[in-house]
N, C-alpha and C positions, 0 to 999 in steps of 0.2 A: 412515419406512422407504424404503429406497432400491432401486430397480428397474432393470434392464437389459433393453433389447430384445433379440431375436435376429435375425440376418440383416438388419441396417439398412444402408442405402447411405449411404457417406460423402460423395455429392454432393448433399445437400439435395434428395433425390428420395424419394417414398415408396416403399419396397421391401418388399412383404408377403410373408412366407414362404408356400411352397407348401403347408406343413401346414395353412394355414387353409382350404384348399378341402375338405379331409378333415373339418374341423370345423364348416363354416357350418351343416349341417343341426342340429347340437346347440346351437348358439349362440344366445341371445336377441338381440333387435335391440339392446338397449341395449349388450351385451357388444361386438358388432360395431361399434357406433359409438364405444364408449369405446377400443377397439383402435386404431381407424382415427384417432381423434383424438390418441392418445399417440403414433404414428408421425409425424402432422403436426407436434405440438409439438416432438418430438426432432430431425426434420428441418429444422425452422426455426433451431434451436440447433447444428446439426452435432454433436450428441452422440447416444449410444446409451442413455443411462441419465436418469433423472429421480427426484425425490423424490415420494412420494405426495401429500405437503402442497401441493406447487405444482399438481399434477394436480386435488386436490381444489378449489383456489381457482379453476383455470380453468374446470372443468366446471360449478361451482356457477351460473356465469353463464348456462349452457345448461339449467338445471333439475335437474341431477343432484345429489341429495344424498350425503353422505360414505357413507351405508350402501350405497347403490347401487353407488358407485365402488369401495368396498371389496370387494363381493362379486364384481364383474366383474374385479379384480385377482386375486381368490383363484382364481376360474375360469381365468384366462389362465395363471396360473401351473401349475395343474394340468394343463392341455391343452399345457404345454411351449412355450408362445408368448411367456412373460416368465419372468424368473427374478430372485430376491432377489439383490441385489448389495451387497458391502460397500463403503459409500462412504467417502471421506476424511473424517476428523473436522473438523466446523467449530468455529471459535473465535469467542468463548467459549463459545456454546452447542453441544452436540453434535448436536441436531437443529433445524431451523428451526421456528420457532413457526408455528402454523396458526391464522389468524384467519378468521371468517365474514364476509360482506359486513355484517351487522348489527353486528359488533363494530368495524368500521372506520368505518361511518358514525356510530356513536356517539362514536368517537375524534374524528372531524372536527367533529361538531356540538356535543359537550360539551366539548372541550378547546380553547380559544384558542390556547394555545401550539403544539398539534399542528397545528392548521388554518394557523397561520401558518407553520409549518415546512414544510407541504405546499405551501403558496402560493409560499414562498421557493425551495424544491427544483425546482418546476415551471418557475419564472422562471429559474432558473440554468442548468437542464439544456435548457431551451427546447423543453419538450414536457409534455403533460398525462400524469400517472402512471396506468397501468392498474391493475387491481385487484390483481395480483401485486406490481407495483412499490411500490403503496401499502402493501401487507402488509410488505414488506420496510423501507420507510421506518419504519412503526409499530415494527417489532421493534428498531430502534435505540433508541428511548425505552423500550420496554415489556421486551424481552429482554436487551438489553445495558445497558439503565441510563445511556444518555448523556443529557444535557440538551439541549434544542433548539439553545442557543447554541453548544455544542461541535460538535454535528453541523453546524450552518451554517457554522462556521469550517473544519471538514474539508472540506465541499462547496466552499466558497470556493477553498480550496487545490487541490484536485483539478481544478476547473473552470479555474483559472489555470493549470494544467500541462497543459491540453487532455485530461483524462481525464475527460469529461463522461460518466460511466456510474456508475448506482446500484451495480453490483457493484463497481467499483473503490473506491467511498466506503465500501461494505461490507467490503471487504477491508481498508483502511486503519483503519477502526474496530475490526475484530476484532484487528488487530496492536496498536493501542493499549491495547486491553483486556488482551491478553496481557502487555504491558509494564506493566500497573497504571497506565496513564497516562489519568486520566478527568476531572480538573479542567480548567476553561477555561485556567488559567494553565500547567499541566503541557503540555497538548496545544499550546498557543501556542508555548512554548519549544521543543518538539519540532519543531514546523514551522520555527521559525526555524533550527535547527540542520540540518535537512534542506536548508533553502535556501542556507544558508552553505556547507554541504558542495557542494552541486551547483554554486554559483559557483566555488568553489574547484577543482572538478574540472574544469570547463570551462576555466578558465584555464591549469591544468596540462596538460590535452590540448593546448591551443593551443601553448603554450610547447614541449612536447615532440615536437608533430608526431604525436600518436597518432590522430589523425583521430576516427571515430566508433566506434572499437573500445571495448568495454567494459573496464573495468580488472579486473584479477584481484583475487582475494580478498587477496592479500597486498598488492598495490598499494593497495586499498581502505582496508586496515588502516594502511598508512603515511600516506596521507592524512588519515584521521581522527585519528591521533596528532598531526600537524602543526597540524591545526585546533585540537585541544584544548590544544595547546601555544602556542597564538596566535603561531605563525610569521609573520614578515611575507613578503609575496609577493617584496620585494627581496632578502630573504636566501634564499629558494627559488630565485630567479633567478640569484644568484651561485653556489649550489650546483650549478644546472644547467650553467652556464658552465664550472665546474672538471670536472664530470662529462664534458662533451663534448670538453673539451681533453685529457682524460686517456684516453677510450675510444672516443670519436667517437659511439657510439650512446647516445641518452638512456636512463636508467635510474633509477626512483624508488629502487630498492634501494641503487644506488650513491649517489644524491643523499643519501640518508638517512644512509649512513654518513659523507659529509662534514658533514652538519648534526649528527651526534652526535659528532663528534670533538672533544675539547677546544680544538684550535687553531682551530677555527671560531668560537669566541667571543671571540678575543683582538682581533678587528678592531672599532674604535669604531663602524664602519659598522652591526654587527650589533646596536647598542644594549646590549651587554654588556661591559664593559671587563675586560681579563685582569688577573692579579695584578701584572704589572710596571708597570701604569699607575695613577698616584695623581691624586686630584682636587686643584685648586688651591685653597690656603688662605690668605687674605690676611693673617690674625692670624700664622701661622707665617711669612709672608715678611717682616712687619714686625719680628718679634722678631730673625730672623736678621740683618736690616739693621742694627738698633740695636746688636746684639752686635758686629757686624762693625765698627761705626763706632767702638765704645768701645775695642776691642782696637787699632785704628789709632792712637788718641790715646796 
């Protein structure tokens, strides 16, 4: 279940609602502490909302069982200090799975694969995973059903892209699940395509002087098509030169028109010969020479 705090400060400061003063006499010690912790939890993340499963996992470390936290959340909602909130759907699971400390300990102790995955992830991210992060990592294998080698492959890629965050890894795995790319081979091919596109995008931006601006959706579509058609960069460069000579300003749409026109295929430099060009055939040449010699006699 997803909740949203009321009157939270956006500046990572704890901002308690004035209504709390009217409720203090009616609230138990646990309810006050849990509300205070929720405000701290949200302020650290510059957020005004949270999942109850995340809070269960966090407060379990302080000796609060799920029943006590659920009871406190129900009271806070009734006291108008908290409201139930419609969260954006998570993919592929609609809600984050909740795991107790005992479940996580068993996963680490009883599964050599998960223990190795945890060790690998901590080494790559350069830190020890806390309880919540360990639960997230476990959900990759338990809820999302990815094998450890796929998770390691995705982690390796994300860290290489300076995205050393478990949340970013989770986002990429979720995207792969939505695209039904779950095998090692499929994920490896997908990452290879991402790298190829990124490399081409960087070269095109440099060529056209686009700087750091993001490509538009239409431009990205053009780039994807060029990549799928295996166009050489030499050919793209020639289209760029024709583009600049014609309209001065570089335009991927204009370059695409040049590359799509039949005349752009006529030059042997592009690797595709036009209809007017024929390949040299030694046998035909020999026959023609003998025929000519006989006719002269």
